Structure formats: C-alpha cells, structure tokens
N, C-alpha and C positions, 0 to 999 in steps of 0.2 A: 546581348550575347558577347557584341562588341567590347562591352564595357570590362566584361568577366575575364575575356581572353586578355585584354590589356593588362589588368590587375594582375593575371596569374603570371603573365611574363615578367611583370615588373617585380612581383613576388619572388620569382625564381632568381633574377638577376640580382637584387638584393640579397639573397640567401646565399647564393655562389660567392658574393664579393666579403659577405658577413664571417664568413667561415675562416677566413684568412687571419693570419695573426704574425707577427713579430716575433721570433725566438719561443717557439712551441717548447714543451720539454724535451721533445725526441729530435729538435732542430739539430742537423749537422751540416755543417759547409765543410768543402775541399776546395782548396787552391794549389793550382801546380808554381812550382818555385824553380824560375830558370837561375842557376846559380850563377852563371857568367854569361855575357853576351858574345864571349869569344869562343865559347865551348858547346857541348849540346846536352851536359847533365841536365837532370831535374829532380827536384824533389819535391815534396808537399807539404802543405799544412792542413792540418784538419781542426776547425773550431767548431765546438760543440757545447750544448747549455749542459752544466753540471749542476745546477741547483740556484735557489732562490737566496736573496738577501734582502734586508729591509733597511732603506737609507732614507731618512726625513720622512718616516711614515709611509713611504713608498714602496711596493714590491718590485725589485728589480732583479733582473736574470744577470746569473753568473756565466760568462762564457769564458772556457779555456782553450787558447790556440797553441798546439803542438805542431811544430817544425821539424819534420824527418828530411836527411839530406838524401842523395842518389843511393847510398848503401841502406837505406832503411834505419840510419842509426838516428836515435833523437838529438837535435841539436838545441832548440831552445823551448821553453814554455813560457805562457804568459795569460794573466785573466783581464777579459774584459767585464765592467758593470754596464748593462744597459737596460732601459726601458722603453716603451712606447706610450703614446697618447694623442689621440687625435690625428693620426696618421703621420705624426712625427715620429721619429726614432732619436732616442738620445743615448749618449755615450759620456762615461764619467772620465773626465780628465782633469789631474792634479786637484782634484776634490770637489771638482764643480760637474754640473752637465752640462753638455752643449750638443745641439742638433746636429745628428749625422747624416740622417735622411728626413726630408719632407717631402712625404707623399701626397700632401694637400696642395702642393704647389702648382701655381699657373705659368704659363709662359711668360717670361720675363721677371718672375718672383727669384729671391736670391735667400741665401742663407750662409752663414759661416760655419763651415764643418770643420772638426777637429782632425788634424793630419799628421803625418809622420815629418818631423822635423830634420831635413836635408841636411843641415848646418851641425847639427849635435846628434849623430845616429843613436848615441847611449838612451837618448830620451825622448821617446816618442811623445806627441799628442800635446807639445807646449805651445804650437802654433795653430791658427786656424786659416783656412783659404775661402775665399767668396767663391760660393758656388751659383751660376745663374742657370735658369731653365731655357732650354733653345726651344723644344718641341716634346709635346706630350703624345703617346698613343697606349694601346692597351693590348694584351695579349692573354689567351687562356692556357693555364699550364695545369694537368692534371685535373681537368674541369672547373678551376676557378678561374674569375676574370680578374687579373692583376694591372693595376696602373702602370705605365713605363714613362720613365722620363731619360728625356736626352738633354745633358748640360755641358757645361765648361767652366773652367776655373781661370780664375783672375790671375795665377802663379801657376805656371807648370813645374817651376823649380821646387815651390814649397810642395805641392802634391795635387793629383787631379785624380778624380772617377776616369774609369774606362766604362763607356757608354755600352749598352743601356743601363739604367737603375731601375730593378724591377721590385715592385710593392712586395714587402714581406722577404725578400731574398737579399738585395743589394746589387752592387755593380758588376760589370764583365772584369774588374780587375780586383782588386782587394777588398777587404771590409770597409775601409777607410781609404782617403784619399792618399796616393803614392807616388814620390817623385820619379816617374817613370824617365823623364827626360834628364834627369840628374845622374841617378845610379846606374851602374853597369853590372850588377849583380844582385841575388837574391831577389829578382823581380817576380811578384805573384801576380797570377791571373786566376780566373774564376773557373772552376771545372766542373763541380755538381753540388747540388743542394736536396736534402731531404729534411721533412718535419712535417708535422701537422697534416698528414695525406697529401703533401706536394711532393713529387719528384721531378727534378730538373736537372738535366746534363746535357749543355748545349755542343759539347766537345767529343772528340772520339777517344779522347785519351779516359782511360778508367779512373776513378776517384783518386785512388791511393796509389797510382802507376808510376814508378821511377825508371829514369832514363839513363843508362849509362854514357852512351854515344849512339847517335844517330848514323847510320850508315846503311848504303846499299848491299845486295848481295854481293858485289865484288869489292867491298872495302871503300866504296866513294863516300867522303863525309861532304856534305852540302852546309854552307854557311851563308847567313843573310846578314848583310852589313850596311849600314849600321843598325841594330836591334836593341831598343825601340828606335824610329826613325818619325820625320815629319813630311819632308818634300819628295826623297825617293830613296830608294835601297839598290844596292849591287848584289846578283846573286854569283857566290863564289863556290868553286868546287865542281863546277859541270867539267866533263871531260872534253878538251877539243875536239871537234867535228863531230860531235854527238848530238843530235837534236832530242831535245827533252820538252815535254809538253808539262806545263804548270796549272794547275788548278787552283785558285784561292777560294776558302770559303770564310764568311765573318762569324761572329760568337753564335748566330741563331742556326748555324749550318746550311746558309743561303750562297748558292755559289756567285763569287762576284767577278771573278775573272779566268779566263783561258787562254793561255797565249802559249807559242813555241818561243822557247829560248835557247840559248847556248851559253860558252862562258863568258862573253861580253855583255851580258844583260843587264839591263839596269830601268827598274819598273818605277813609274812615277805613282806617287802616293799622295801628293797635295790635296786631291780631292777625295781622299777616303774619310770617311768618319771615324774618330779617334775610337779605340777599342782593338780586340783583339783578333787576329786573322790565322787562319790553319792554311799552310802552304802545303801541296803534294805535288811531287815530281814522278812522271812516269816517262818511260820508254817504250818505243814500239815492239822491240823485243824481250819487254820484261826483266832486263837485267839491271834496270836502275828504278827504284822505288822507295822514296823516302818522306818523311814529313817534317816539318818545322812550324813552331811557331812564331808570327810576328806581333809585335805591339805596336799602334800607330798612336801618337800622342799631338 
C-alpha cells in the first residue's frame, strides 16, 4: 500500500509538470511599459502566438509583439521566432537560434542569452549576455508545478533578466534581457500570462491597463527617483508635514516593507533582490492614495 501511494504521488507530480509547455497556441504575455522614469505614463506590450513556421526541419512558434502607448495607440510591432527543447527555450537572432531560457539549469550553471543591444537601439538581439543561476525553487501556478530560477547577468549595461524566471512563462521583466540600468524610457515589466491552462497575474495592474498620470485625489503626484535604481531611492512629491505610510510588495504579491515616510524619505534598496516592486502610499485620512512601480537592478 505504501509503495502504491508513493507511485500515485509520483505520477501526479509528473503529470502536473508534463502538461506545461512553452508558447502553446493560445499563449499571451502582457508587459507594462514605463514610458519615462521622469513621468507616470504607462503603455503596454502584448505578445502572443500567431502561428507555426518550419525552420531547418523544426517546428517553431511565431510570436507577435505589439506595443501600445498610454493613449492606446499602436506604437510598434515585431515578430519573434522561438522553440523549446529539453527545458531550454531558443530565440532566433540574426538567422541563428540562441538559448533564451534554460530551465534545466542548476545553481552555478550559465548560458549566453540574446539581449537588447543598448548601444544600437535600432538593432535588437545582436549581442548576448552571460546569465548565471544563483538559486532554484518552485511554485504552483493554476495547478501546475513550475521550476523557478533566480539569476544574474555579467553586464547590466547589455541587459539583464528581472527575477524570478518562471518555467514556461519567463522573467519578471521583459521576454528577454533588457538594459534596465542604461535606458530611462520604454522600460518593460511583466504583468500577466495566459496559455495552456495557466493564468498568472502577479501585479494589481490589469493586463492592458494604460496610465496617463498617477495622482492622488487632491492632484498630488508621487515620484520615485532614480527608477530603476540599485542602492537607494528618494521619494519625491510627498506634501510637507504630512505623514504617509508606504507599503512595498514584490512581484509575487508578498509585502516586503511597511514604513512611515515624509518628503525627505530615502529608502535603502541595496539588499533587495533585483526585480519589480509595487509601491503603495496611504494617509490616515484617505486623501492620499497612489501607486507606483519601482525596478531594482
């Protein structure tokens, strides 16, 4: 009986894991796009599977990415060609396939991922960045057990993933490594994913929500500077002599900070894992209620 129960449990775990896949036909990713670190406007990008194509006798997926501005107008469109094999995801770059994600990797393993070239913004993916696995965990999403990687890149100027990287979904930032420390506009972050029976939305933003300006009921605009940042940030826009409570949540929805702040507040972020954070500001009389996104690199 004990052997049978162990066998059944093992089969259940295997079944739960085997059902997942990279880029099923109904897969849709949504990314928020911070249009400028000096303003609150946000658009979004929608990436979805639009068909199959055969390259070198291999069936690949075509992903179409469409970026929309804060006014909901289409800004740009691009096509990615990708496939997966043995828990590795490949992306076509300049006629060749490179490893984008390696979900079979163990701690200390590395791979060279294609990345956005910060020096030549018109020509993406003509460079790679070395990605190293720091730690591994797992999480259950919509009943599916997914492997989770925490990584770092050897060059934050060339590009980096925002943690964590979730099997069959991707990173907490963009689809591929992005130079978060280098650019001050059009900064992407993960919002939600649907596909293959999986639904995952770690932020409180709607998938296709656009933001013209983040303000309170009395027209107070809050800024986080610098954003992205590494060591510390300054909160700007808090009215003088008004005490505000700041709550910070990571990209999984876990609260990681609760602190009273004022117009002179500086928040140390040097010990925070890189990734996306949601800042929510509240006052006791409810006249101040706003949210901002912050990216740690």
